[in-house]
KOLFISE-728991 format. One record per residue (C-alpha): residue number from 1; chain; z, x, y. Coordinates in steps of 0.05 Angstrom, whole numbers. Example, Ala and Ser with C-alpha at 12.3 -4.5 7.8 and 13.67 -1.06 7.14 Angstrom:
2
ATOM   resi   chain       c3       c1       c2
ATOM      1       A      156      246      -90
ATOM      2       A      143      273      -21
END
This chain:
273
ATOM   resi   chain       c3       c1       c2
ATOM      1       A      229     -562     1144
ATOM      2       A      249     -570     1070
ATOM      3       A      176     -540     1038
ATOM      4       A      134     -475     1047
ATOM      5       A       72     -464     1048
ATOM      6       A       42     -419      997
ATOM      7       A      -32     -400     1022
ATOM      8       A      -60     -484     1025
ATOM      9       A       -8     -517      986
ATOM     10       A       60     -546     1011
ATOM     11       A      114     -534      957
ATOM     12       A      189     -560      959
ATOM     13       A      244     -503      961
ATOM     14       A      253     -473      905
ATOM     15       A      190     -484      865
ATOM     16       A      130     -447      850
ATOM     17       A       67     -462      867
ATOM     18       A        7     -469      813
ATOM     19       A      -27     -420      855
ATOM     20       A       36     -379      849
ATOM     21       A       43     -381      782
ATOM     22       A      -26     -381      758
ATOM     23       A      -25     -315      807
ATOM     24       A       33     -288      772
ATOM     25       A       10     -300      705
ATOM     26       A      -51     -258      719
ATOM     27       A      -10     -194      745
ATOM     28       A       37     -199      687
ATOM     29       A      -26     -202      644
ATOM     30       A      -60     -148      685
ATOM     31       A        3     -108      671
ATOM     32       A        4     -113      600
ATOM     33       A      -66     -100      599
ATOM     34       A      -55      -27      635
ATOM     35       A       16      -10      592
ATOM     36       A      -22      -32      532
ATOM     37       A      -90        9      546
ATOM     38       A      -51       82      565
ATOM     39       A        5       70      495
ATOM     40       A      -66       55      454
ATOM     41       A      -98      117      491
ATOM     42       A      -49      164      482
ATOM     43       A      -28      139      408
ATOM     44       A     -116      158      407
ATOM     45       A     -100      225      437
ATOM     46       A      -32      241      390
ATOM     47       A      -72      219      323
ATOM     48       A     -134      267      339
ATOM     49       A      -77      323      355
ATOM     50       A      -52      317      294
ATOM     51       A     -120      324      244
ATOM     52       A     -134      376      283
ATOM     53       A      -71      418      286
ATOM     54       A      -54      400      212
ATOM     55       A     -124      431      197
ATOM     56       A     -116      488      243
ATOM     57       A      -52      502      202
ATOM     58       A      -86      506      134
ATOM     59       A     -146      541      160
ATOM     60       A     -103      597      198
ATOM     61       A      -46      613      159
ATOM     62       A      -58      575       90
ATOM     63       A     -116      615       64
ATOM     64       A     -166      556       84
ATOM     65       A     -206      500       40
ATOM     66       A     -231      502      -25
ATOM     67       A     -232      454     -101
ATOM     68       A     -223      508     -149
ATOM     69       A     -154      494     -168
ATOM     70       A     -119      540     -129
ATOM     71       A      -72      536      -65
ATOM     72       A     -136      530      -25
ATOM     73       A     -150      465      -56
ATOM     74       A      -75      451      -41
ATOM     75       A      -92      457       39
ATOM     76       A     -123      397       33
ATOM     77       A      -70      350       14
ATOM     78       A      -32      355       84
ATOM     79       A     -101      350      118
ATOM     80       A     -124      279       77
ATOM     81       A      -57      249       81
ATOM     82       A      -46      254      163
ATOM     83       A     -113      241      173
ATOM     84       A     -119      179      130
ATOM     85       A      -51      157      108
ATOM     86       A      -23      165      178
ATOM     87       A      -74      164      233
ATOM     88       A     -126      133      208
ATOM     89       A      -72       74      176
ATOM     90       A      -47       68      248
ATOM     91       A     -112       70      292
ATOM     92       A     -131       20      244
ATOM     93       A      -61      -18      248
ATOM     94       A      -71      -31      316
ATOM     95       A     -146      -46      321
ATOM     96       A     -127     -125      335
ATOM     97       A      -79     -115      393
ATOM     98       A     -139      -81      433
ATOM     99       A     -155     -139      492
ATOM    100       A     -221     -127      498
ATOM    101       A     -240     -143      421
ATOM    102       A     -196     -218      438
ATOM    103       A     -268     -247      469
ATOM    104       A     -301     -238      405
ATOM    105       A     -290     -270      339
ATOM    106       A     -239     -256      291
ATOM    107       A     -276     -247      230
ATOM    108       A     -322     -181      247
ATOM    109       A     -251     -150      264
ATOM    110       A     -220     -166      201
ATOM    111       A     -278     -129      167
ATOM    112       A     -273      -67      214
ATOM    113       A     -199      -68      204
ATOM    114       A     -206      -80      117
ATOM    115       A     -258      -24      124
ATOM    116       A     -213       34      163
ATOM    117       A     -155        8      118
ATOM    118       A     -194       19       54
ATOM    119       A     -217       91       81
ATOM    120       A     -152      111       98
ATOM    121       A     -124       89       19
ATOM    122       A     -183      131       -6
ATOM    123       A     -171      186       38
ATOM    124       A      -97      189       11
ATOM    125       A     -127      181      -62
ATOM    126       A     -163      247      -49
ATOM    127       A     -104      280      -15
ATOM    128       A      -57      259      -83
ATOM    129       A     -101      285     -127
ATOM    130       A     -116      350      -97
ATOM    131       A      -30      356     -104
ATOM    132       A      -34      344     -176
ATOM    133       A     -100      376     -201
ATOM    134       A      -63      446     -160
ATOM    135       A        1      430     -191
ATOM    136       A      -26      417     -263
ATOM    137       A      -71      487     -253
ATOM    138       A       -8      531     -240
ATOM    139       A       40      496     -278
ATOM    140       A       79      464     -216
ATOM    141       A      127      408     -226
ATOM    142       A      103      347     -198
ATOM    143       A      138      293     -173
ATOM    144       A      217      319     -169
ATOM    145       A      225      326      -86
ATOM    146       A      245      271      -40
ATOM    147       A      171      281        2
ATOM    148       A      144      265      -69
ATOM    149       A      170      200      -74
ATOM    150       A      170      174        0
ATOM    151       A      103      194        3
ATOM    152       A       78      154      -74
ATOM    153       A      118       96      -42
ATOM    154       A       81       96       18
ATOM    155       A       14      100      -23
ATOM    156       A       36       52      -69
ATOM    157       A       56        3      -27
ATOM    158       A       -7        8       22
ATOM    159       A      -56       -7      -46
ATOM    160       A      -15      -64      -55
ATOM    161       A      -20      -91        6
ATOM    162       A      -88      -79       13
ATOM    163       A     -104     -113      -51
ATOM    164       A      -63     -173      -23
ATOM    165       A      -93     -169       44
ATOM    166       A     -158     -176       14
ATOM    167       A     -136     -233      -42
ATOM    168       A     -114     -270       15
ATOM    169       A     -161     -265       86
ATOM    170       A     -221     -241       61
ATOM    171       A     -242     -280      -16
ATOM    172       A     -274     -341      -13
ATOM    173       A     -235     -355      -77
ATOM    174       A     -170     -351      -22
ATOM    175       A     -130     -422      -15
ATOM    176       A     -131     -439       57
ATOM    177       A      -53     -440       60
ATOM    178       A      -51     -360       28
ATOM    179       A      -66     -332       90
ATOM    180       A      -16     -355      138
ATOM    181       A       38     -346       84
ATOM    182       A       26     -284       63
ATOM    183       A       17     -259      137
ATOM    184       A       86     -246      152
ATOM    185       A       92     -200       93
ATOM    186       A       29     -170      107
ATOM    187       A       55     -147      174
ATOM    188       A      120     -127      151
ATOM    189       A       93      -82       90
ATOM    190       A       46      -64      145
ATOM    191       A      106      -25      187
ATOM    192       A      132       -4      121
ATOM    193       A       82       38      103
ATOM    194       A       80       71      171
ATOM    195       A      155       93      165
ATOM    196       A      148      117       85
ATOM    197       A       91      149      110
ATOM    198       A      120      179      176
ATOM    199       A      172      200      125
ATOM    200       A      129      234       80
ATOM    201       A       94      279      127
ATOM    202       A      158      306      162
ATOM    203       A      190      324       92
ATOM    204       A      126      353       69
ATOM    205       A      110      398      136
ATOM    206       A      182      423      126
ATOM    207       A      177      428       50
ATOM    208       A      106      470       60
ATOM    209       A      141      515      105
ATOM    210       A      199      524       62
ATOM    211       A      155      551        5
ATOM    212       A      110      596       44
ATOM    213       A      156      632       94
ATOM    214       A      219      643       41
ATOM    215       A      167      659      -13
ATOM    216       A      122      708      -23
ATOM    217       A      103      716       53
ATOM    218       A      182      746       61
ATOM    219       A      175      720      127
ATOM    220       A      242      680      143
ATOM    221       A      239      600      175
ATOM    222       A      296      616      208
ATOM    223       A      265      672      246
ATOM    224       A      218      616      273
ATOM    225       A      158      654      265
ATOM    226       A       93      633      296
ATOM    227       A       70      585      238
ATOM    228       A      139      551      234
ATOM    229       A      132      549      312
ATOM    230       A       71      509      310
ATOM    231       A       81      466      246
ATOM    232       A      135      446      273
ATOM    233       A      115      430      331
ATOM    234       A       55      382      285
ATOM    235       A      122      353      259
ATOM    236       A      135      327      333
ATOM    237       A       74      307      344
ATOM    238       A       65      260      275
ATOM    239       A      125      239      303
ATOM    240       A      108      214      363
ATOM    241       A       37      181      345
ATOM    242       A       86      144      280
ATOM    243       A      131      125      329
ATOM    244       A       79      103      387
ATOM    245       A       42       60      337
ATOM    246       A      104       20      316
ATOM    247       A      123       -3      382
ATOM    248       A       60      -18      397
ATOM    249       A       58      -66      329
ATOM    250       A      133      -87      351
ATOM    251       A      107     -110      419
ATOM    252       A      100     -187      411
ATOM    253       A       61     -205      477
ATOM    254       A        8     -145      462
ATOM    255       A      -13     -192      400
ATOM    256       A      -85     -222      388
ATOM    257       A      -75     -303      403
ATOM    258       A      -89     -336      342
ATOM    259       A     -133     -395      331
ATOM    260       A     -118     -435      269
ATOM    261       A     -193     -428      240
ATOM    262       A     -169     -353      240
ATOM    263       A     -119     -375      181
ATOM    264       A     -185     -384      140
ATOM    265       A     -207     -334       96
ATOM    266       A     -273     -308      125
ATOM    267       A     -315     -303       69
ATOM    268       A     -295     -376       58
ATOM    269       A     -315     -397      126
ATOM    270       A     -382     -354      124
ATOM    271       A     -404     -385       56
ATOM    272       A     -390     -453       85
ATOM    273       A     -444     -449      146
END
């Protein structure tokens, strides 16, 4: 016999039936969705854990929070930068890849994505203001360390990316061809912002520990006191979160299926109805 039966369909040798191919694609899709949701759920958990730990670190060991030009005001800086520029930014970046949103129109998700990104940018701006005001109040130099340079590069790149996305994807005055032209740049700068932010967060945590533990406290960082152990763990978790988000963004087959109409600025489509 030159063929075999798969279900009710007779297939020639070395060929798959349409039914088999359909089932295979279904299995691949189910596996992809499972791995995505596992990765996405882990990223959400790690992100929330980073926010909780950085808030606890600055509340328990660094003297709490205030807005009075003292070191207590500076404690808002790491909390807002990790919460906004890292966690909220990272979760907003992978929003399009959540499969349960694929059946809904993309324009609504674009607005949610843009709103979350704007929230992340505003949190970062407030975090920068907290640091600069404290430096000015205590006569501490600003923008001299590698941490500050990398962090500022992340914020500036993020601000430029958000503005270009607004012009290219949202405003009704945007040319129809502008969105597709900017899409590659938008995705590349998004990953760049994530990497810059991750570097700034890790270097910032390390810099804060050097200043706090080798300065007035009299406790050496090298002795690995409880605060150092806690903050180092926070740094590892931020790296894990950033790497996981970067991996989700780099997985091409986890991307949302595109339609030609989705490249037209959404406010233009709304206004043309």
